[in-house]
N, C-alpha and C positions, 0 to 999 in steps of 0.2 A: 928251744927256739919257738917263736910264734909262727902261726900259720901265715903263708904268703897272702898278701893282699890280692894278688892276681890269682884267680882260680883257674886251674887247668882241669876241665871236666874229664874224668876218666869213665867212659861209657862201658857198660857191662859187655857190650859187643861192639868192637871198633868198626865193624863193617856196617853198623847201623847206628850212627851217632845221634840218637835222640834219647834224652833223659827226662823222666818225670820224677819229681821229688815231692813227697807228701810231708808237710811240716806242721808241727805243733810247737808250743813253747818248750816242750821237754825232749822232743826227738824229731829226727828226720829220716825218712826211709825212701830209697837206700841212703847210705851214709854220704854226707856232703855238707854244703853250707846250709846252716839253719837260721833260726830266728836270731835277730840282733847280732849279725855278723857282717860288717861292712866289707865289701869286696867288689871286684869287677872281673869280667871275663869276655872273651872274644865271641862267644856265642850270643845269639838272640834269645830273648826270654819272654814268655807269656806267663803271668801268674794269675790264677783264678782262686778267689776266696770261696771255699766250700762250706765254711761254718764260722759264724761270729763276725767280728769286725777287726780290721787291721789298718795300720798305716805303713805304706811302703815309701821310703825316702830314696829319691833318685836325683843325683846331681845336686844335692842340697835342698830339694823341694819335697815336702811331705804330701803324699796322696792318700786320703782317707777312703777306704773301700769297705763295703759290706758284703755279706754272703751273696753270691751270684755275680758280683762285679769282678772285673779283671783289669789288668794293666799290661801293656806291651813295654818292655825295657830294651832299649837299643844297645848294641854291643859297645863295650869299653867304657861304660858309664858306671861310676861308683853307685852302689845301691845297697840297701839293707831294709829288712822289716824291723821298724823301730817300735811298733805297738801291735800286740795281738791279744785279743781277749783270752781269759783263762782257759776256756774250752774251745777257742778258735782253731781253725785249720785252713791251710791253703795248699794248693799244688802249683809247682812251677815246672814249666816245660822248657828245656834248653836244647838248642840245636844250632849247627853252624849255618851261616848264610848260604853256603854252597848247595844245601839241600833244596833251595828255592829256584836255582837257575839251571838245573838239569845237567848242564855240562859247561866246563870253563870256556870262556870266550863266546858264549851264546848271546844272542840279542836280548834275551830276558835278563841276563846278568848285567848288561850295560844299561838297559832301559828301565828295568823293573825292580832291581835289587840294590846294586851299588850306589845309585844316587841317594838312597834312603838310609843305608847302613854304614857308609864310609864317611870318614872325616868329621866325626862328631856332628852329624847333620842335625839331630834332635835327640832328646834323651828318653822321652816316654810319652805314651798316649793312654789315657784312661778309657776303658770300655764300660760305659755305664748303661743307662736305660733310656737315653734321650733320643737315639736315632735307630731306625730299623737295622742298619748295617752293624751297629754295635750289638744289638740284641742277637742278631744272627751269628756273629763271631762268638758271643758268650755261649750260645747253644752248641756251636761246633767245638768249643773248648771242652764243654761237658762231654761231648761225644769222644773227643780225643782222650780225655781222662779215662773213660770206660775202655777204650781200645788199649791204651798203655797199661792199664791195670790187668787186662786179660793177658797181655804179653808178659808182664812181670810175674803173673801167677802161673803162666804156662798152661792155660786152659786148652786142652786138646780140641774141644769142639769148635773153638774159634781161631785156631792157629793158621787156617788157610789164608795165605797172602796177607797176613796181619800187618807186616812191615809196609807193604805197598799201600794198604788202607790208611795207615798212620801218616805216611808221606803225602798221600793225596789230601788228607784232612788238613795238614799243615799248609800245603800249597793253596788249598781253598780258602783258608783263613787269610793268608797273605794276599790273595786276589781281592778279597773283600776290603783289606786295608788300603790297597792301591786307590788313589784318588782322595784319600782322607788324611794323608800325611801333610805336615807343614809344607808351605810353598817350596817349589823346586829351587827358587832363587836364594833360599836361606843359606847363608854361609856363616859358620861360627867365627867370632873374632879371634885374632891371634892371642889376645889376653885370655879368652875362655879356654883355648887349647892349652896354653902355658899353665894356666891354673890347674887344669886336669892333671897334667904331667907332674906338677909340683906337689899336689896333694897326694898323689900316688907314691911319690918318693918319700914324703915325710911320714905317711902312715906306715909304709914298709919299714922305715927306720925305727919307728916306735915298736912295731911288732918284733923286730929283730933285737931290740935293746931294752925292752921294758923291765927285764929282771935286774938291770943295772941302775946306777944313779944317772938320771937324764935331766938335763937342763933345757929350758926353752931355746936357748941359743944353739944347742946341739941339734934340736929338731929343725930349726931354720937352716942351719948350715948343711944339713943333709940334702937340701934342695937348692943350695946356693942363693937363698933369699934373706932379706932382712927379717928381724923379729916381727915388725909390723905387718909385712906381707904374709908371713907365716900365719899370724893370727887372723888376717883377713881371709886367707884361703880356708882355714878351718871353719870360721864362722859361716862362710858362704856355702861350702861344700859338705860340711859335717854337722853344722848347727851346734857347735860346741867349741870351747877353747882347746888349744893343744893339750894343756894340762888336764882338762876334763876328760878328753878322749884317752889320754895315757892312763888316768885313774880307772876309767871304765874298763879298759882292756886288761889292766892288772887284776881287777876284781873278778872279771869274767874268767880269767885263767885260774884264779884261786878257786872259783866255784867248780871248775873241771877237776882240779886236784882234790878237792874235798869229796867229790863224787867217786873218784876212781882210785884213791890211795888212802892209806891209813897214817900218813904223815901227821905230825902234830900241827896245830894251828900256827904256832910260832914258826915252824920250819916252812910251812906253806907261805906264810907272809914274807919270809926272807926270799923264797924262791921267786916270788913275783915282784920283788923290788922294794919291799918295806923293811926298813931297818929297825922299826919300832913296832912291837906287837900291839900295843894299845892303839896306836894310830891306825894300824891295819884293821883292827876290829871296828873302830869308829867309821872308817871309810866303807868297810863291808856293810855295816848296818845302814849307812846312808843310802847305799845303792840297792840293797835287797830288802831292807826292813827287818832284818834279823842278824844276830851275831853269827860268825862262822860255825860255832858249835850248834846253834839252833838250826842252821841250814843243814849241817851234816846229819843231825838227829832226825830231821824231817825227811831227808832224802835217802837215808840208808835203811 
């Protein structure tokens, strides 16, 4: 079975729901969603580029970022890192919105958090170098990276009240964001909300059924939409056709199997939905620039 489109973050310590993930093209530490893995989650996310350049796609829009730049990704929006330089690296910080309003029912919850995080209010904000508040947030994200690294490594000399310091850093970053969000009066259209819901259903269907024979009509039917609307959703939200996304998902799963199993190339092709080994090899080469055998030889 494919991994769920909806990511449920499992924090190392459930009593402190803050996660930092360090990502390169080859690995993610600790284990979680990595490079080129479209998904969504209910937590808020800040991503800071620590090395090289990357493109983060959020709600179908690509944002080009270079080292030192960052992006805020709102909850429940589809996103993935679609481009990362060979030696590039980024860190993502995930945390629930409740961390920001101190206690349920607080005035801060009603005034300073929910208006910006609920109901698909907006998808993302790039934190570049054009405004002083953006530069300050980037500096604080670098500080947050240092604190989270200390916590992950369990450094005794910095353990005193570390969780409180991390929480204050996150709250401080959010305070700097206030006043720079899109207008309070912005309300997403019903069409935009429906499209979010539909694309989530259709991608989940692909990930649950990629190993079988899948027709375009099957993908559309999973969200109760026409083939035309299915294609429009994919082009707007994923920047690919449904069949292109299906092929990409199959090849990515094949790469995982080549990395961690000794199954034959023919068997792996069959497992990810290819009935013809030659066609599997052609598709694999088109996506990766090498044959499955060359990929396995290079990575084993």
